[in-house]
N, CA, C and O atoms as a GROMACS GRO file, in nm:
protein
  452
    1UNK      N    1   0.374  -2.274   1.430
    1UNK     CA    2   0.290  -2.387   1.397
    1UNK      C    3   0.369  -2.514   1.425
    1UNK      O    4   0.488  -2.523   1.395
    2UNK      N    5   0.302  -2.612   1.481
    2UNK     CA    6   0.362  -2.741   1.508
    2UNK      C    7   0.284  -2.844   1.427
    2UNK      O    8   0.161  -2.847   1.432
    3UNK      N    9   0.354  -2.928   1.353
    3UNK     CA   10   0.287  -3.030   1.274
    3UNK      C   11   0.363  -3.160   1.288
    3UNK      O   12   0.486  -3.163   1.290
    4UNK      N   13   0.288  -3.269   1.298
    4UNK     CA   14   0.349  -3.401   1.305
    4UNK      C   15   0.258  -3.501   1.237
    4UNK      O   16   0.138  -3.475   1.220
    5UNK      N   17   0.312  -3.614   1.198
    5UNK     CA   18   0.234  -3.721   1.136
    5UNK      C   19   0.239  -3.843   1.227
    5UNK      O   20   0.345  -3.880   1.277
    6UNK      N   21   0.123  -3.904   1.248
    6UNK     CA   22   0.114  -4.020   1.337
    6UNK      C   23   0.042  -4.132   1.263
    6UNK      O   24  -0.054  -4.107   1.190
    7UNK      N   25   0.089  -4.254   1.281
    7UNK     CA   26   0.018  -4.373   1.229
    7UNK      C   27  -0.030  -4.451   1.350
    7UNK      O   28   0.048  -4.522   1.413
    8UNK      N   29  -0.161  -4.439   1.383
    8UNK     CA   30  -0.211  -4.508   1.502
    8UNK      C   31  -0.213  -4.660   1.481
    8UNK      O   32  -0.244  -4.709   1.372
    9UNK      N   33  -0.179  -4.734   1.587
    9UNK     CA   34  -0.180  -4.880   1.581
    9UNK      C   35  -0.308  -4.938   1.638
    9UNK      O   36  -0.334  -5.058   1.621
   10UNK      N   37  -0.390  -4.856   1.705
   10UNK     CA   38  -0.518  -4.902   1.757
   10UNK      C   39  -0.614  -4.782   1.757
   10UNK      O   40  -0.569  -4.668   1.743
   11UNK      N   41  -0.743  -4.806   1.773
   11UNK     CA   42  -0.844  -4.702   1.766
   11UNK      C   43  -0.836  -4.606   1.884
   11UNK      O   44  -0.872  -4.489   1.872
   12UNK      N   45  -0.789  -4.654   1.997
   12UNK     CA   46  -0.780  -4.572   2.116
   12UNK      C   47  -0.638  -4.515   2.125
   12UNK      O   48  -0.550  -4.575   2.187
   13UNK      N   49  -0.615  -4.401   2.061
   13UNK     CA   50  -0.482  -4.340   2.057
   13UNK      C   51  -0.470  -4.238   2.169
   13UNK      O   52  -0.549  -4.144   2.178
   14UNK      N   53  -0.372  -4.258   2.253
   14UNK     CA   54  -0.345  -4.166   2.363
   14UNK      C   55  -0.214  -4.097   2.329
   14UNK      O   56  -0.110  -4.161   2.322
   15UNK      N   57  -0.219  -3.965   2.308
   15UNK     CA   58  -0.095  -3.897   2.270
   15UNK      C   59  -0.082  -3.764   2.343
   15UNK      O   60  -0.182  -3.706   2.385
   16UNK      N   61   0.038  -3.719   2.357
   16UNK     CA   62   0.064  -3.588   2.416
   16UNK      C   63   0.152  -3.510   2.320
   16UNK      O   64   0.229  -3.566   2.243
   17UNK      N   65   0.138  -3.380   2.326
   17UNK     CA   66   0.212  -3.292   2.235
   17UNK      C   67   0.285  -3.188   2.318
   17UNK      O   68   0.227  -3.126   2.407
   18UNK      N   69   0.412  -3.170   2.290
   18UNK     CA   70   0.491  -3.067   2.356
   18UNK      C   71   0.473  -2.938   2.277
   18UNK      O   72   0.516  -2.928   2.162
   19UNK      N   73   0.409  -2.838   2.340
   19UNK     CA   74   0.380  -2.712   2.273
   19UNK      C   75   0.483  -2.605   2.308
   19UNK      O   76   0.539  -2.607   2.418
   20UNK      N   77   0.509  -2.513   2.218
   20UNK     CA   78   0.597  -2.400   2.250
   20UNK      C   79   0.535  -2.315   2.361
   20UNK      O   80   0.413  -2.314   2.378
   21UNK      N   81   0.617  -2.244   2.434
   21UNK     CA   82   0.569  -2.162   2.546
   21UNK      C   83   0.467  -2.058   2.504
   21UNK      O   84   0.374  -2.029   2.579
   22UNK      N   85   0.482  -2.002   2.384
   22UNK     CA   86   0.389  -1.897   2.341
   22UNK      C   87   0.251  -1.952   2.303
   22UNK      O   88   0.161  -1.873   2.274
   23UNK      N   89   0.232  -2.085   2.303
   23UNK     CA   90   0.101  -2.145   2.277
   23UNK      C   91   0.021  -2.162   2.407
   23UNK      O   92  -0.100  -2.181   2.402
   24UNK      N   93   0.088  -2.156   2.520
   24UNK     CA   94   0.022  -2.179   2.649
   24UNK      C   95  -0.078  -2.067   2.676
   24UNK      O   96  -0.045  -1.949   2.666
   25UNK      N   97  -0.201  -2.106   2.711
   25UNK     CA   98  -0.305  -2.009   2.743
   25UNK      C   99  -0.377  -1.956   2.620
   25UNK      O  100  -0.463  -1.868   2.633
   26UNK      N  101  -0.344  -2.006   2.503
   26UNK     CA  102  -0.409  -1.961   2.380
   26UNK      C  103  -0.492  -2.074   2.321
   26UNK      O  104  -0.471  -2.192   2.352
   27UNK      N  105  -0.586  -2.038   2.236
   27UNK     CA  106  -0.669  -2.138   2.169
   27UNK      C  107  -0.584  -2.206   2.061
   27UNK      O  108  -0.528  -2.138   1.975
   28UNK      N  109  -0.575  -2.338   2.065
   28UNK     CA  110  -0.496  -2.416   1.971
   28UNK      C  111  -0.589  -2.512   1.898
   28UNK      O  112  -0.670  -2.579   1.962
   29UNK      N  113  -0.577  -2.520   1.766
   29UNK     CA  114  -0.661  -2.610   1.687
   29UNK      C  115  -0.589  -2.742   1.666
   29UNK      O  116  -0.470  -2.746   1.635
   30UNK      N  117  -0.663  -2.851   1.683
   30UNK     CA  118  -0.608  -2.984   1.661
   30UNK      C  119  -0.692  -3.050   1.552
   30UNK      O  120  -0.814  -3.059   1.565
   31UNK      N  121  -0.628  -3.096   1.446
   31UNK     CA  122  -0.698  -3.158   1.334
   31UNK      C  123  -0.653  -3.302   1.318
   31UNK      O  124  -0.535  -3.334   1.334
   32UNK      N  125  -0.748  -3.389   1.285
   32UNK     CA  126  -0.717  -3.528   1.251
   32UNK      C  127  -0.776  -3.556   1.114
   32UNK      O  128  -0.897  -3.541   1.094
   33UNK      N  129  -0.694  -3.596   1.019
   33UNK     CA  130  -0.742  -3.631   0.886
   33UNK      C  131  -0.641  -3.725   0.823
   33UNK      O  132  -0.525  -3.730   0.865
   34UNK      N  133  -0.685  -3.800   0.724
   34UNK     CA  134  -0.594  -3.892   0.654
   34UNK      C  135  -0.549  -3.827   0.524
   34UNK      O  136  -0.611  -3.733   0.474
   35UNK      N  137  -0.440  -3.880   0.470
   35UNK     CA  138  -0.389  -3.827   0.344
   35UNK      C  139  -0.493  -3.838   0.233
   35UNK      O  140  -0.503  -3.750   0.148
   36UNK      N  141  -0.572  -3.948   0.233
   36UNK     CA  142  -0.676  -3.966   0.130
   36UNK      C  143  -0.780  -3.854   0.137
   36UNK      O  144  -0.826  -3.806   0.033
   37UNK      N  145  -0.816  -3.812   0.257
   37UNK     CA  146  -0.914  -3.705   0.272
   37UNK      C  147  -0.862  -3.575   0.213
   37UNK      O  148  -0.937  -3.498   0.153
   38UNK      N  149  -0.735  -3.550   0.228
   38UNK     CA  150  -0.676  -3.429   0.174
   38UNK      C  151  -0.671  -3.436   0.022
   38UNK      O  152  -0.702  -3.338  -0.045
   39UNK      N  153  -0.633  -3.550  -0.032
   39UNK     CA  154  -0.624  -3.566  -0.177
   39UNK      C  155  -0.761  -3.556  -0.245
   39UNK      O  156  -0.769  -3.511  -0.359
   40UNK      N  157  -0.868  -3.598  -0.176
   40UNK     CA  158  -1.002  -3.594  -0.234
   40UNK      C  159  -1.062  -3.454  -0.232
   40UNK      O  160  -1.159  -3.428  -0.304
   41UNK      N  161  -1.008  -3.365  -0.155
   41UNK     CA  162  -1.063  -3.229  -0.146
   41UNK      C  163  -0.967  -3.132  -0.213
   41UNK      O  164  -0.905  -3.049  -0.146
   42UNK      N  165  -0.955  -3.141  -0.344
   42UNK     CA  166  -0.868  -3.050  -0.417
   42UNK      C  167  -0.941  -2.920  -0.444
   42UNK      O  168  -1.063  -2.918  -0.464
   43UNK      N  169  -0.868  -2.814  -0.445
   43UNK     CA  170  -0.924  -2.682  -0.471
   43UNK      C  171  -0.905  -2.650  -0.618
   43UNK      O  172  -0.798  -2.671  -0.674
   44UNK      N  173  -1.010  -2.600  -0.679
   44UNK     CA  174  -1.002  -2.561  -0.820
   44UNK      C  175  -0.932  -2.426  -0.828
   44UNK      O  176  -0.980  -2.326  -0.774
   45UNK      N  177  -0.821  -2.423  -0.897
   45UNK     CA  178  -0.745  -2.301  -0.911
   45UNK      C  179  -0.757  -2.255  -1.056
   45UNK      O  180  -0.724  -2.329  -1.149
   46UNK      N  181  -0.805  -2.132  -1.075
   46UNK     CA  182  -0.817  -2.079  -1.210
   46UNK      C  183  -0.683  -2.022  -1.252
   46UNK      O  184  -0.614  -1.959  -1.170
   47UNK      N  185  -0.645  -2.042  -1.377
   47UNK     CA  186  -0.515  -1.990  -1.420
   47UNK      C  187  -0.516  -1.837  -1.422
   47UNK      O  188  -0.621  -1.775  -1.442
   48UNK      N  189  -0.400  -1.779  -1.402
   48UNK     CA  190  -0.386  -1.633  -1.402
   48UNK      C  191  -0.413  -1.581  -1.543
   48UNK      O  192  -0.363  -1.635  -1.642
   49UNK      N  193  -0.494  -1.475  -1.550
   49UNK     CA  194  -0.529  -1.421  -1.681
   49UNK      C  195  -0.422  -1.327  -1.732
   49UNK      O  196  -0.356  -1.256  -1.655
   50UNK      N  197  -0.406  -1.327  -1.863
   50UNK     CA  198  -0.312  -1.239  -1.929
   50UNK      C  199  -0.388  -1.114  -1.974
   50UNK      O  200  -0.509  -1.119  -1.989
   51UNK      N  201  -0.318  -1.003  -1.996
   51UNK     CA  202  -0.387  -0.883  -2.045
   51UNK      C  203  -0.463  -0.908  -2.174
   51UNK      O  204  -0.568  -0.848  -2.196
   52UNK      N  205  -0.412  -0.996  -2.260
   52UNK     CA  206  -0.479  -1.024  -2.387
   52UNK      C  207  -0.614  -1.093  -2.366
   52UNK      O  208  -0.699  -1.090  -2.455
   53UNK      N  209  -0.634  -1.157  -2.249
   53UNK     CA  210  -0.762  -1.220  -2.220
   53UNK      C  211  -0.875  -1.118  -2.207
   53UNK      O  212  -0.992  -1.152  -2.220
   54UNK      N  213  -0.838  -0.993  -2.180
   54UNK     CA  214  -0.938  -0.888  -2.159
   54UNK      C  215  -0.964  -0.807  -2.285
   54UNK      O  216  -1.041  -0.711  -2.280
   55UNK      N  217  -0.902  -0.842  -2.396
   55UNK     CA  218  -0.920  -0.768  -2.521
   55UNK      C  219  -1.067  -0.770  -2.561
   55UNK      O  220  -1.128  -0.876  -2.570
   56UNK      N  221  -1.122  -0.651  -2.587
   56UNK     CA  222  -1.261  -0.642  -2.632
   56UNK      C  223  -1.363  -0.632  -2.521
   56UNK      O  224  -1.482  -0.621  -2.549
   57UNK      N  225  -1.321  -0.637  -2.394
   57UNK     CA  226  -1.419  -0.629  -2.285
   57UNK      C  227  -1.464  -0.486  -2.260
   57UNK      O  228  -1.569  -0.464  -2.200
   58UNK      N  229  -1.384  -0.388  -2.306
   58UNK     CA  230  -1.420  -0.247  -2.293
   58UNK      C  231  -1.422  -0.188  -2.434
   58UNK      O  232  -1.331  -0.212  -2.513
   59UNK      N  233  -1.527  -0.112  -2.465
   59UNK     CA  234  -1.536  -0.052  -2.598
   59UNK      C  235  -1.427   0.054  -2.613
   59UNK      O  236  -1.369   0.101  -2.515
   60UNK      N  237  -1.401   0.090  -2.738
   60UNK     CA  238  -1.298   0.190  -2.767
   60UNK      C  239  -1.334   0.324  -2.702
   60UNK      O  240  -1.247   0.392  -2.648
   61UNK      N  241  -1.464   0.362  -2.709
   61UNK     CA  242  -1.507   0.489  -2.649
   61UNK      C  243  -1.488   0.487  -2.497
   61UNK      O  244  -1.440   0.584  -2.439
   62UNK      N  245  -1.526   0.377  -2.434
   62UNK     CA  246  -1.509   0.366  -2.289
   62UNK      C  247  -1.361   0.371  -2.252
   62UNK      O  248  -1.324   0.432  -2.152
   63UNK      N  249  -1.279   0.306  -2.332
   63UNK     CA  250  -1.135   0.307  -2.308
   63UNK      C  251  -1.076   0.446  -2.316
   63UNK      O  252  -0.993   0.485  -2.234
   64UNK      N  253  -1.121   0.524  -2.418
   64UNK     CA  254  -1.072   0.661  -2.432
   64UNK      C  255  -1.117   0.747  -2.314
   64UNK      O  256  -1.039   0.828  -2.264
   65UNK      N  257  -1.242   0.731  -2.271
   65UNK     CA  258  -1.291   0.807  -2.155
   65UNK      C  259  -1.210   0.772  -2.030
   65UNK      O  260  -1.175   0.859  -1.950
   66UNK      N  261  -1.181   0.644  -2.016
   66UNK     CA  262  -1.104   0.600  -1.900
   66UNK      C  263  -0.963   0.660  -1.904
   66UNK      O  264  -0.911   0.702  -1.800
   67UNK      N  265  -0.901   0.663  -2.021
   67UNK     CA  266  -0.767   0.721  -2.034
   67UNK      C  267  -0.769   0.870  -2.002
   67UNK      O  268  -0.676   0.922  -1.940
   68UNK      N  269  -0.876   0.941  -2.047
   68UNK     CA  270  -0.889   1.084  -2.014
   68UNK      C  271  -0.903   1.104  -1.864
   68UNK      O  272  -0.844   1.195  -1.806
   69UNK      N  273  -0.982   1.016  -1.801
   69UNK     CA  274  -1.001   1.023  -1.656
   69UNK      C  275  -0.867   1.002  -1.584
   69UNK      O  276  -0.836   1.073  -1.488
   70UNK      N  277  -0.790   0.906  -1.630
   70UNK     CA  278  -0.660   0.879  -1.568
   70UNK      C  279  -0.567   1.000  -1.584
   70UNK      O  280  -0.498   1.039  -1.490
   71UNK      N  281  -0.566   1.059  -1.705
   71UNK     CA  282  -0.480   1.175  -1.729
   71UNK      C  283  -0.521   1.291  -1.638
   71UNK      O  284  -0.436   1.358  -1.580
   72UNK      N  285  -0.653   1.314  -1.625
   72UNK     CA  286  -0.701   1.421  -1.538
   72UNK      C  287  -0.663   1.395  -1.392
   72UNK      O  288  -0.621   1.486  -1.321
   73UNK      N  289  -0.678   1.270  -1.349
   73UNK     CA  290  -0.642   1.234  -1.211
   73UNK      C  291  -0.494   1.260  -1.185
   73UNK      O  292  -0.458   1.310  -1.078
   74UNK      N  293  -0.410   1.228  -1.280
   74UNK     CA  294  -0.266   1.250  -1.261
   74UNK      C  295  -0.234   1.398  -1.253
   74UNK      O  296  -0.146   1.440  -1.177
   75UNK      N  297  -0.307   1.480  -1.332
   75UNK     CA  298  -0.286   1.625  -1.324
   75UNK      C  299  -0.322   1.675  -1.185
   75UNK      O  300  -0.254   1.761  -1.129
   76UNK      N  301  -0.432   1.620  -1.128
   76UNK     CA  302  -0.473   1.662  -0.995
   76UNK      C  303  -0.372   1.621  -0.889
   76UNK      O  304  -0.353   1.691  -0.790
   77UNK      N  305  -0.307   1.507  -0.910
   77UNK     CA  306  -0.203   1.465  -0.815
   77UNK      C  307  -0.089   1.566  -0.815
   77UNK      O  308  -0.029   1.593  -0.712
   78UNK      N  309  -0.060   1.621  -0.935
   78UNK     CA  310   0.052   1.715  -0.947
   78UNK      C  311   0.016   1.854  -0.898
   78UNK      O  312   0.105   1.936  -0.875
   79UNK      N  313  -0.114   1.885  -0.882
   79UNK     CA  314  -0.155   2.019  -0.840
   79UNK      C  315  -0.089   2.064  -0.710
   79UNK      O  316  -0.033   2.173  -0.706
   80UNK      N  317  -0.093   1.983  -0.605
   80UNK     CA  318  -0.028   2.029  -0.481
   80UNK      C  319   0.119   2.064  -0.501
   80UNK      O  320   0.169   2.159  -0.442
   81UNK      N  321   0.187   1.988  -0.584
   81UNK     CA  322   0.329   2.016  -0.610
   81UNK      C  323   0.342   2.147  -0.685
   81UNK      O  324   0.429   2.229  -0.654
   82UNK      N  325   0.255   2.168  -0.786
   82UNK     CA  326   0.261   2.293  -0.862
   82UNK      C  327   0.229   2.411  -0.773
   82UNK      O  328   0.295   2.515  -0.781
   83UNK      N  329   0.127   2.397  -0.687
   83UNK     CA  330   0.093   2.505  -0.596
   83UNK      C  331   0.207   2.534  -0.500
   83UNK      O  332   0.237   2.650  -0.472
   84UNK      N  333   0.270   2.431  -0.451
   84UNK     CA  334   0.383   2.449  -0.360
   84UNK      C  335   0.496   2.523  -0.430
   84UNK      O  336   0.561   2.610  -0.371
   85UNK      N  337   0.521   2.489  -0.557
   85UNK     CA  338   0.625   2.558  -0.633
   85UNK      C  339   0.590   2.706  -0.650
   85UNK      O  340   0.676   2.793  -0.638
   86UNK      N  341   0.459   2.734  -0.680
   86UNK     CA  342   0.416   2.873  -0.696
   86UNK      C  343   0.433   2.950  -0.564
   86UNK      O  344   0.482   3.063  -0.564
   87UNK      N  345   0.394   2.889  -0.453
   87UNK     CA  346   0.408   2.955  -0.324
   87UNK      C  347   0.555   2.980  -0.290
   87UNK      O  348   0.590   3.086  -0.238
   88UNK      N  349   0.639   2.884  -0.321
   88UNK     CA  350   0.781   2.898  -0.294
   88UNK      C  351   0.838   3.014  -0.375
   88UNK      O  352   0.918   3.094  -0.325
   89UNK      N  353   0.796   3.022  -0.503
   89UNK     CA  354   0.845   3.130  -0.589
   89UNK      C  355   0.795   3.265  -0.538
   89UNK      O  356   0.872   3.361  -0.534
   90UNK      N  357   0.667   3.273  -0.500
   90UNK     CA  358   0.612   3.399  -0.448
   90UNK      C  359   0.682   3.439  -0.319
   90UNK      O  360   0.710   3.557  -0.298
   91UNK      N  361   0.711   3.343  -0.234
   91UNK     CA  362   0.779   3.373  -0.108
   91UNK      C  363   0.918   3.429  -0.134
   91UNK      O  364   0.960   3.524  -0.069
   92UNK      N  365   0.990   3.371  -0.229
   92UNK     CA  366   1.125   3.422  -0.257
   92UNK      C  367   1.118   3.562  -0.317
   92UNK      O  368   1.204   3.646  -0.290
   93UNK      N  369   1.014   3.590  -0.400
   93UNK     CA  370   0.997   3.726  -0.453
   93UNK      C  371   0.969   3.824  -0.340
   93UNK      O  372   1.023   3.934  -0.339
   94UNK      N  373   0.885   3.784  -0.245
   94UNK     CA  374   0.853   3.871  -0.131
   94UNK      C  375   0.977   3.898  -0.046
   94UNK      O  376   0.995   4.009   0.005
   95UNK      N  377   1.061   3.799  -0.032
   95UNK     CA  378   1.185   3.818   0.045
   95UNK      C  379   1.272   3.921  -0.024
   95UNK      O  380   1.330   4.008   0.040
   96UNK      N  381   1.282   3.910  -0.158
   96UNK     CA  382   1.365   4.005  -0.232
   96UNK      C  383   1.307   4.146  -0.219
   96UNK      O  384   1.382   4.242  -0.199
   97UNK      N  385   1.173   4.158  -0.230
   97UNK     CA  386   1.110   4.290  -0.218
   97UNK      C  387   1.128   4.347  -0.077
   97UNK      O  388   1.146   4.467  -0.061
   98UNK      N  389   1.122   4.261   0.023
   98UNK     CA  390   1.134   4.309   0.161
   98UNK      C  391   1.273   4.363   0.191
   98UNK      O  392   1.290   4.443   0.283
   99UNK      N  393   1.372   4.321   0.113
   99UNK     CA  394   1.507   4.372   0.133
   99UNK      C  395   1.514   4.521   0.100
   99UNK      O  396   1.597   4.594   0.155
  100UNK      N  397   1.424   4.567   0.010
  100UNK     CA  398   1.420   4.709  -0.024
  100UNK      C  399   1.376   4.792   0.096
  100UNK      O  400   1.413   4.909   0.110
  101UNK      N  401   1.295   4.731   0.182
  101UNK     CA  402   1.241   4.801   0.297
  101UNK      C  403   1.308   4.758   0.427
  101UNK      O  404   1.246   4.755   0.533
  102UNK      N  405   1.434   4.727   0.417
  102UNK     CA  406   1.509   4.685   0.535
  102UNK      C  407   1.515   4.800   0.634
  102UNK      O  408   1.509   4.917   0.594
  103UNK      N  409   1.528   4.772   0.761
  103UNK     CA  410   1.534   4.879   0.861
  103UNK      C  411   1.645   4.978   0.829
  103UNK      O  412   1.754   4.941   0.784
  104UNK      N  413   1.616   5.102   0.852
  104UNK     CA  414   1.711   5.209   0.821
  104UNK      C  415   1.801   5.230   0.943
  104UNK      O  416   1.755   5.229   1.058
  105UNK      N  417   1.927   5.249   0.916
  105UNK     CA  418   2.022   5.280   1.022
  105UNK      C  419   2.002   5.426   1.061
  105UNK      O  420   2.028   5.515   0.981
  106UNK      N  421   1.956   5.451   1.183
  106UNK     CA  422   1.924   5.587   1.226
  106UNK      C  423   2.046   5.678   1.226
  106UNK      O  424   2.032   5.799   1.208
  107UNK      N  425   2.164   5.623   1.247
  107UNK     CA  426   2.285   5.704   1.244
  107UNK      C  427   2.311   5.756   1.104
  107UNK      O  428   2.374   5.861   1.088
  108UNK      N  429   2.264   5.685   1.003
  108UNK     CA  430   2.287   5.723   0.865
  108UNK      C  431   2.168   5.801   0.808
  108UNK      O  432   2.171   5.840   0.692
  109UNK      N  433   2.065   5.824   0.890
  109UNK     CA  434   1.940   5.889   0.845
  109UNK      C  435   1.968   6.029   0.787
  109UNK      O  436   1.918   6.062   0.680
  110UNK      N  437   2.045   6.107   0.856
  110UNK     CA  438   2.071   6.244   0.812
  110UNK      C  439   2.147   6.249   0.681
  110UNK      O  440   2.126   6.339   0.599
  111UNK      N  441   2.235   6.154   0.660
  111UNK     CA  442   2.314   6.153   0.538
  111UNK      C  443   2.229   6.118   0.416
  111UNK      O  444   2.254   6.169   0.306
  112UNK      N  445   2.128   6.032   0.434
  112UNK     CA  446   2.048   5.986   0.320
  112UNK      C  447   1.928   6.075   0.296
  112UNK      O  448   1.889   6.095   0.181
  113UNK      N  449   1.868   6.130   0.402
  113UNK     CA  450   1.739   6.199   0.384
  113UNK      C  451   1.746   6.341   0.426
  113UNK      O  452   1.647   6.413   0.418
   0.00000   0.00000   0.00000
């Protein structure tokens, strides 16, 4: 952004502006306004609300339902993790069981069976 302040000495102001290279070929906005115009157009800003400003806007029953909903939602977030833990545990049990059925050494077959 390029900004400058000019005080014209006559109504017919002829001016040029040196633009950065990355502005060339792009749409550029040019504004003319006086400081008084800016001061007269103030924006109404509402103050930031505190949590205490919302006291009483939700009934106790609605609040409890909302808290239950939040608790349920959090449990659902944890479900994939719990399922992954269960799958991991089942996989390790299967690995241990598969060791019982490891390939038999055929050279040792006669000695065992």
